[in-house]
ROVEXTI-693356 format. One line per 4 residues: number of its first residue (from 0); their letters; for each residue z, y negated, x negated of C-alpha. Coordinates in Angstrom, 2 decimals. Layout:
! residues N
NUM	a	Z/Y/X; ... .
***
This chain:
! residues 461
0	mgir	-3.41/-69.11/-160.01; -1.49/-66.51/-161.95; -1.54/-63.47/-164.19; -5.00/-62.29/-163.27 .
4	enae	-6.68/-65.57/-164.15; -4.72/-65.82/-167.37; -5.75/-62.29/-168.32; -9.39/-63.25/-167.78 .
8	atgg	-8.88/-66.22/-170.08; -7.88/-63.86/-172.86; -10.53/-61.22/-172.42; -11.68/-59.97/-169.04 .
12	atgd	-14.38/-60.92/-166.59; -14.96/-59.44/-163.19; -18.35/-58.13/-162.14; -18.05/-59.49/-158.60 .
16	dgaa	-19.86/-62.84/-158.43; -18.30/-63.66/-155.07; -14.79/-63.01/-156.35; -15.54/-65.05/-159.47 .
20	geql	-16.65/-67.95/-157.26; -13.44/-67.77/-155.24; -11.36/-67.74/-158.43; -13.29/-70.74/-159.73 .
24	adrr	-12.58/-72.66/-156.52; -8.91/-71.63/-156.57; -8.50/-72.81/-160.15; -10.23/-76.10/-159.35 .
28	daav	-8.04/-76.76/-156.30; -4.91/-75.99/-158.32; -6.04/-78.33/-161.10; -6.74/-81.21/-158.70 .
32	raav	-3.33/-80.92/-157.09; -1.60/-80.62/-160.47; -3.48/-83.62/-161.85; -2.21/-85.75/-158.96 .
36	eqgi	1.33/-84.37/-159.17; 1.52/-84.86/-162.94; 0.14/-88.39/-162.82; -2.98/-87.57/-164.81 .
40	vgpe	-4.80/-89.44/-162.05; -3.37/-92.05/-159.72; -3.74/-95.66/-158.57; -3.95/-96.91/-162.18 .
44	ipia	-6.08/-93.98/-163.39; -8.59/-93.66/-160.54; -11.07/-91.38/-162.30; -10.92/-88.47/-164.73 .
48	afld	-12.99/-85.44/-165.64; -11.78/-81.85/-165.94; -13.06/-78.71/-167.63; -11.93/-75.23/-166.61 .
52	itgi	-11.20/-73.48/-169.91; -10.85/-70.06/-168.29; -14.28/-70.46/-166.70; -15.92/-71.59/-169.94 .
56	rrsa	-14.54/-68.61/-171.82; -15.78/-66.29/-169.07; -19.29/-67.75/-169.28; -19.45/-67.46/-173.06 .
60	ralk	-18.33/-63.83/-172.90; -20.77/-63.03/-170.10; -23.63/-64.40/-172.20; -22.66/-62.39/-175.25 .
64	safs	-22.12/-59.23/-173.23; -25.48/-59.45/-171.49; -27.40/-59.56/-174.76; -25.22/-57.18/-176.78 .
68	sats	-25.74/-54.52/-174.14; -29.52/-54.91/-174.47; -30.15/-54.95/-178.22; -28.59/-53.77/-181.47 .
72	apvl	-30.31/-56.55/-183.41; -28.34/-59.66/-184.40; -28.15/-62.39/-181.77; -27.05/-65.98/-182.38 .
76	hafa	-26.07/-67.88/-179.27; -26.47/-71.50/-180.33; -24.93/-73.79/-177.71; -27.12/-76.81/-176.92 .
80	vkas	-24.83/-79.62/-178.09; -26.65/-82.17/-175.92; -25.14/-80.49/-172.86; -21.60/-81.42/-173.94 .
84	plvp	-21.26/-83.47/-177.13; -17.47/-83.13/-177.22; -15.95/-81.75/-180.42; -13.08/-79.77/-178.78 .
88	vlrl	-15.59/-78.10/-176.44; -17.80/-77.14/-179.38; -14.72/-75.80/-181.13; -13.77/-73.72/-178.08 .
92	lhee	-17.25/-72.21/-177.96; -17.11/-71.62/-181.71; -13.91/-69.65/-181.17; -15.84/-67.57/-178.64 .
96	glga	-18.47/-66.76/-181.28; -21.16/-69.30/-180.40; -23.06/-71.53/-182.79; -24.80/-74.84/-182.17 .
100	evas	-28.30/-76.10/-181.44; -28.59/-79.73/-182.52; -31.31/-82.35/-182.09; -30.03/-85.40/-183.98 .
104	pgel	-27.82/-86.39/-186.92; -25.08/-87.22/-184.43; -25.15/-83.78/-182.85; -25.15/-82.14/-186.27 .
108	alar	-22.11/-84.20/-187.25; -20.31/-83.10/-184.07; -21.08/-79.43/-184.73; -19.82/-79.71/-188.31 .
112	aagi	-16.67/-81.52/-187.13; -16.03/-78.56/-184.80; -16.21/-76.18/-187.76; -19.53/-74.56/-186.89 .
116	rpaa	-21.14/-73.11/-190.00; -24.66/-74.15/-191.08; -25.72/-70.49/-190.79; -24.85/-70.65/-187.07 .
120	tvld	-26.67/-73.96/-186.52; -30.26/-74.61/-185.44; -32.04/-77.97/-185.74; -34.56/-78.78/-183.01 .
124	spak	-36.09/-82.17/-182.31; -39.64/-83.47/-181.86; -38.94/-86.45/-184.14; -37.06/-85.26/-187.23 .
128	tpae	-37.03/-87.76/-190.08; -37.52/-86.73/-193.72; -33.81/-87.37/-194.30; -32.81/-85.09/-191.40 .
132	lrea	-35.06/-82.31/-192.67; -33.78/-82.72/-196.23; -30.15/-82.46/-195.11; -30.78/-79.41/-192.94 .
136	lalg	-32.68/-77.57/-195.67; -30.00/-78.41/-198.23; -27.28/-77.01/-195.96; -29.17/-73.84/-195.00 .
140	iavn	-29.49/-74.79/-191.33; -32.29/-73.10/-189.38; -35.17/-75.48/-188.66; -37.87/-75.19/-186.02 .
144	adnp	-40.89/-77.34/-186.91; -42.32/-79.10/-183.90; -45.87/-79.83/-185.09; -48.32/-79.55/-188.02 .
148	qelt	-47.30/-82.91/-189.51; -43.67/-81.87/-189.61; -44.62/-78.58/-191.21; -46.44/-80.54/-193.93 .
152	rida	-43.22/-82.46/-194.60; -41.30/-79.20/-194.83; -43.91/-77.84/-197.25; -43.17/-80.67/-199.67 .
156	lvrs	-39.40/-80.32/-199.31; -39.46/-76.55/-199.86; -41.57/-77.00/-202.99; -39.17/-79.60/-204.40 .
160	apss	-35.93/-77.77/-203.65; -35.65/-74.11/-202.63; -33.74/-73.60/-199.39; -31.98/-70.72/-197.68 .
164	spig	-32.82/-72.16/-194.24; -34.67/-69.88/-191.83; -37.75/-71.84/-190.78; -39.99/-71.38/-187.77 .
168	irvn	-42.46/-73.22/-185.55; -41.92/-74.24/-181.94; -44.73/-73.36/-179.57; -45.47/-74.59/-176.07 .
172	pqtg	-46.89/-71.67/-174.05; -48.28/-74.09/-171.45; -47.20/-71.72/-168.70; -46.39/-74.49/-166.20 .
176	ggsi	-43.62/-76.65/-164.82; -40.87/-76.33/-162.26; -39.46/-78.51/-159.51; -38.18/-81.23/-161.88 .
180	eals	-41.15/-82.63/-163.79; -39.05/-84.54/-166.33; -37.33/-81.33/-167.45; -40.39/-79.06/-167.54 .
184	tats	-41.02/-78.37/-171.22; -43.90/-75.86/-170.94; -46.51/-77.90/-169.08; -50.03/-78.38/-170.42 .
188	tskf	-49.16/-81.83/-171.76; -45.50/-81.38/-172.79; -44.44/-83.38/-175.84; -42.74/-80.34/-177.38 .
192	gval	-44.14/-77.87/-179.88; -47.65/-76.66/-180.69; -49.67/-76.39/-177.49; -50.59/-72.71/-177.64 .
196	rdeg	-53.61/-72.80/-175.31; -55.26/-75.87/-176.82; -58.50/-75.20/-178.66; -57.87/-73.85/-182.16 .
200	arew	-54.07/-73.88/-181.82; -53.55/-70.13/-181.93; -55.66/-69.68/-185.04; -53.91/-72.61/-186.70 .
204	liga	-50.56/-70.97/-186.02; -51.65/-67.65/-187.43; -53.01/-69.40/-190.52; -49.75/-71.30/-190.96 .
208	yldr	-47.85/-68.02/-191.23; -50.49/-66.39/-193.45; -50.16/-69.31/-195.88; -46.35/-69.50/-195.83 .
212	pwlt	-44.42/-66.26/-196.40; -41.18/-68.22/-195.87; -41.99/-68.88/-192.19; -39.94/-66.16/-190.51 .
216	rlhi	-39.23/-67.44/-186.99; -40.97/-68.46/-183.79; -39.35/-70.74/-181.22; -39.90/-71.51/-177.56 .
220	hsgs	-38.06/-73.34/-174.80; -39.81/-72.50/-171.54; -36.84/-72.81/-169.18; -34.76/-75.65/-167.77 .
224	qgip	-33.23/-76.74/-164.49; -35.77/-76.18/-161.71; -37.77/-73.53/-163.58; -37.94/-70.22/-161.67 .
228	ldlh	-36.77/-67.20/-163.61; -40.13/-65.45/-163.67; -41.88/-68.53/-165.09; -39.14/-68.90/-167.71 .
232	vqgi	-39.59/-65.29/-168.78; -43.38/-65.59/-168.78; -43.12/-68.14/-171.58; -40.94/-65.79/-173.63 .
236	rely	-43.48/-63.01/-173.08; -46.14/-65.29/-174.61; -43.88/-65.90/-177.61; -43.33/-62.20/-178.17 .
240	alae	-47.06/-61.46/-177.97; -47.79/-64.21/-180.49; -45.18/-62.85/-182.91; -46.65/-59.38/-182.68 .
244	eina	-50.15/-60.77/-183.30; -49.04/-62.80/-186.32; -47.19/-59.88/-187.86; -50.21/-57.64/-187.34 .
248	rvgr	-52.49/-60.17/-189.03; -50.08/-60.64/-191.92; -49.70/-56.89/-192.31; -45.90/-56.88/-192.35 .
252	rqid	-42.97/-57.99/-190.18; -42.87/-61.52/-191.55; -41.51/-62.96/-188.32; -38.11/-61.34/-187.99 .
256	tldi	-36.39/-63.63/-185.47; -37.42/-65.06/-182.11; -35.65/-68.17/-180.83; -36.09/-67.94/-177.06 .
260	gggl	-34.35/-71.24/-176.26; -32.13/-71.82/-173.27; -32.65/-73.60/-169.99; -31.33/-71.09/-167.46 .
264	svnf	-31.19/-72.90/-164.11; -27.84/-73.51/-162.42; -27.06/-73.03/-158.74; -25.82/-76.42/-157.48 .
268	tsde	-25.38/-75.30/-153.86; -22.23/-73.15/-154.05; -19.61/-71.75/-156.42; -21.77/-68.69/-157.08 .
272	eapt	-23.05/-68.49/-160.65; -26.69/-67.53/-160.19; -28.84/-66.46/-161.84; -26.42/-64.67/-164.14 .
276	ydaf	-27.08/-63.86/-167.77; -27.22/-60.20/-166.79; -30.01/-61.01/-164.30; -31.86/-62.98/-166.97 .
280	vrel	-31.67/-60.10/-169.44; -32.79/-57.62/-166.77; -35.84/-59.78/-166.07; -36.59/-59.97/-169.79 .
284	rgtv	-36.23/-56.21/-170.23; -38.60/-55.57/-167.38; -41.21/-58.08/-168.57; -40.84/-58.11/-172.37 .
288	pglf	-39.22/-54.77/-173.26; -40.19/-55.09/-176.93; -37.92/-58.10/-177.23; -34.93/-55.74/-177.29 .
292	sgay	-36.42/-53.00/-179.47; -34.27/-54.07/-182.40; -37.28/-55.25/-184.38; -36.41/-58.91/-183.87 .
296	glvt	-33.21/-60.84/-184.22; -32.72/-63.29/-181.36; -31.49/-66.85/-180.97; -30.59/-68.43/-177.64 .
300	efgr	-29.91/-72.11/-176.92; -28.11/-72.26/-173.58; -26.23/-75.37/-172.52; -26.01/-76.32/-168.85 .
304	slla	-25.60/-72.74/-167.63; -22.52/-72.25/-169.81; -20.61/-75.31/-168.64; -21.93/-76.84/-165.42 .
308	khgt	-19.84/-74.77/-163.02; -16.66/-75.45/-164.93; -16.59/-79.23/-164.73; -15.20/-81.55/-162.04 .
312	ilar	-15.13/-85.34/-161.79; -12.16/-86.50/-159.71; -12.22/-90.04/-158.30; -9.93/-91.99/-155.99 .
316	veya	-11.14/-93.50/-152.74; -10.31/-97.14/-153.32; -11.56/-98.32/-149.93; -12.89/-96.72/-146.75 .
320	ksag	-15.22/-98.89/-144.66; -18.30/-98.63/-142.48; -21.77/-100.16/-142.48; -24.29/-99.81/-139.69 .
324	grpv	-21.98/-97.35/-138.01; -21.83/-95.05/-141.04; -18.52/-94.50/-142.86; -18.58/-95.39/-146.56 .
328	avth	-15.98/-94.19/-149.08; -15.95/-96.49/-152.10; -14.83/-94.49/-155.13; -14.65/-94.87/-158.89 .
332	agaq	-17.36/-92.28/-159.69; -20.98/-93.32/-159.62; -23.84/-94.06/-161.96; -21.61/-94.29/-165.02 .
336	vatr	-20.78/-90.56/-164.84; -23.49/-89.13/-162.57; -26.55/-91.07/-163.69; -29.10/-88.38/-162.85 .
340	tvya	-27.71/-87.87/-159.36; -27.68/-91.59/-158.58; -31.21/-92.26/-159.80; -32.79/-88.95/-158.76 .
344	phsw	-30.65/-87.63/-155.89; -33.26/-85.19/-154.58; -33.57/-83.47/-157.96; -29.88/-83.62/-158.84 .
348	plri	-27.74/-83.38/-155.67; -24.06/-82.74/-156.25; -21.56/-80.95/-154.07; -18.62/-83.13/-153.04 .
352	aayd	-15.15/-81.80/-152.22; -12.59/-83.88/-150.32; -8.87/-83.95/-151.12; -5.97/-85.81/-149.53 .
356	pkgr	-3.75/-88.29/-151.43; -1.58/-85.42/-152.71; -4.59/-83.56/-154.10; -4.72/-80.91/-151.38 .
360	pksg	-8.09/-79.83/-149.92; -8.81/-82.01/-146.91; -9.66/-80.45/-143.57; -10.81/-81.78/-140.23 .
364	peva	-14.09/-82.38/-138.40; -16.98/-83.20/-140.69; -18.44/-86.68/-140.39; -21.68/-87.86/-142.00 .
368	qdva	-20.70/-90.51/-144.54; -21.68/-92.08/-147.85; -19.72/-91.49/-151.04; -20.28/-94.62/-153.09 .
372	gpac	-19.59/-95.48/-156.71; -18.22/-98.67/-158.28; -21.44/-100.05/-159.82; -22.99/-103.23/-158.49 .
376	fagd	-26.23/-101.92/-157.04; -26.98/-100.46/-153.65; -28.16/-97.07/-154.83; -24.92/-96.20/-156.59 .
380	llaa	-24.13/-93.23/-154.36; -22.82/-89.78/-155.23; -23.88/-88.62/-151.78; -25.60/-90.24/-148.80 .
384	drpl	-25.07/-89.28/-145.16; -23.06/-86.25/-146.33; -20.98/-84.26/-143.78; -17.38/-84.20/-145.01 .
388	plle	-13.91/-84.52/-143.54; -13.56/-88.24/-142.97; -12.50/-89.84/-146.24; -9.76/-92.44/-146.10 .
392	qddw	-8.21/-94.88/-148.53; -6.20/-93.11/-151.29; -7.97/-89.79/-150.74; -9.70/-88.10/-153.67 .
396	vaal	-13.30/-86.92/-154.01; -14.43/-84.33/-156.50; -17.99/-84.13/-157.80; -18.48/-80.43/-158.56 .
400	dtga	-20.65/-78.58/-161.10; -20.49/-81.52/-163.50; -19.40/-79.73/-166.67; -22.71/-80.30/-168.46 .
404	yyfa	-24.62/-83.55/-168.95; -22.46/-85.58/-166.56; -19.24/-87.15/-167.79; -20.09/-86.50/-171.44 .
408	hhya	-23.15/-88.79/-171.18; -21.68/-92.10/-170.14; -23.89/-94.85/-168.73; -22.15/-98.17/-169.40 .
412	ynsl	-23.38/-100.02/-166.30; -21.08/-102.98/-165.50; -19.21/-102.10/-168.72; -17.38/-99.41/-166.78 .
416	arpa	-15.07/-97.44/-169.06; -15.66/-93.83/-170.04; -13.13/-91.67/-168.19; -10.76/-89.31/-169.91 .
420	vhgf	-11.83/-85.68/-170.11; -9.14/-83.01/-169.76; -9.26/-79.28/-170.25; -7.05/-77.18/-167.98 .
424	sadt	-5.73/-73.65/-167.77; -2.84/-71.84/-166.10; 0.27/-70.24/-167.54; 1.23/-66.75/-166.38 .
428	dgkv	3.56/-68.37/-163.82; 0.68/-70.35/-162.32; 1.63/-73.72/-163.81; -1.48/-75.73/-164.69 .
432	rfav	-1.54/-77.14/-168.20; -3.82/-79.97/-169.34; -5.08/-81.02/-172.76; -6.92/-84.23/-173.54 .
436	iraa	-10.45/-83.53/-174.79; -11.49/-87.17/-174.94; -9.20/-90.10/-174.19; -10.22/-92.72/-171.67 .
440	qtvr	-12.05/-95.70/-173.14; -10.01/-98.88/-173.26; -11.14/-102.41/-172.45; -10.45/-103.32/-176.08 .
444	eiva	-12.89/-100.60/-177.18; -15.52/-101.86/-174.74; -15.26/-105.33/-176.28; -15.47/-103.92/-179.82 .
448	esgg	-18.57/-101.85/-178.99; -20.17/-104.92/-177.46; -20.03/-106.99/-180.64; -16.58/-108.45/-180.21 .
452	aqvg	-16.10/-108.70/-183.97; -19.37/-110.67/-184.24; -18.52/-113.21/-181.55; -19.96/-116.12/-183.56 .
456	aleg	-22.97/-114.32/-184.99; -25.53/-116.41/-183.08; -23.94/-119.80/-183.55; -26.15/-122.24/-185.40 .
460	m	-29.25/-120.06/-185.34 .
***
């Protein structure tokens, strides 16, 4: 690592995806070795998570560049807070010009703690309470109504207290699902939004806008992990057509902003970032050219695609053993940090990198082996029958592409502690610097969260 990477952190980004992947891997390897050398991980700290700050900045700038080159209309890139509910990360993205998409009071509080303005915040959720709606409308936060009943609640709130909030309706284009059913938001029976192809739904939507001049947005979220790019874009095409139809029926451009959601799939098979934001915008321009005519402001809600590639979970091999002739590396990373991978390994496989005790990439003949976690159930595996250089006691394993939804969403199985999360970057001389994003959870904190202060609450009941 050196001057070139540091220059990218302060402004540049290369157009060569292969070179970018190599730089990502080089930065990761340097960070692993530095973490071992500096004692950030070790025998007493056998697990930690790391975020590549240079990579995150590059991704944020690539997103902004892709859209700014396509339209002169205003674009708000609202980061999906659920992908990484960590205040310093939200602050970093805020510094890069991104806002926040929130779906709960907790996420809104995190966005506000990071300094993100209400005008750069969007509230989405299929189950907003009256109190949540009241707060958002009082602050001027954009709100996307999920269903007719919610819109009725908003009607009453808008009548009682005028609001500067942009308000829209979320629609489900019912264009179909992808390879991961649980993440497919545009199926015929999805719980999200107004089902556009259901009988009477389209006319109801048009009537809702005819009756409410203050409805100025339309929202969709047709993408997610496992959704092919063309299907993702097809949903956005449906949204654009509906906006044009509503505006024609109203007789003016009442809908002025289209919230096209996020959900760009991530490549979990290599360091290549694909599809890129440029590829996504090219697909949109070819399929929905009117989207970039300048007639509509745009909102995006990307999460995983901004961060996934830039996160690594590093865990120590506590023991190396064998069972049934297969080597097993018992590590400190499992269901508590990689819940989706452990419970749905075919949908959420993770790449594993092997390092020696000094944090150097490990070489040697590949041997099929299991990489196990610390939780007390048999399925707690980061990888099963995975070809890797043979892992030995005191080696390190790295779970790659874990910057979104992994270590920030702790699963407290066996009361395992949340690991520390560190950001890293390099000085111009190549020295890797670390900053604590979230401190490791202590045993004392585990006891407190588990009712330690109410130890006698059930006595005498």
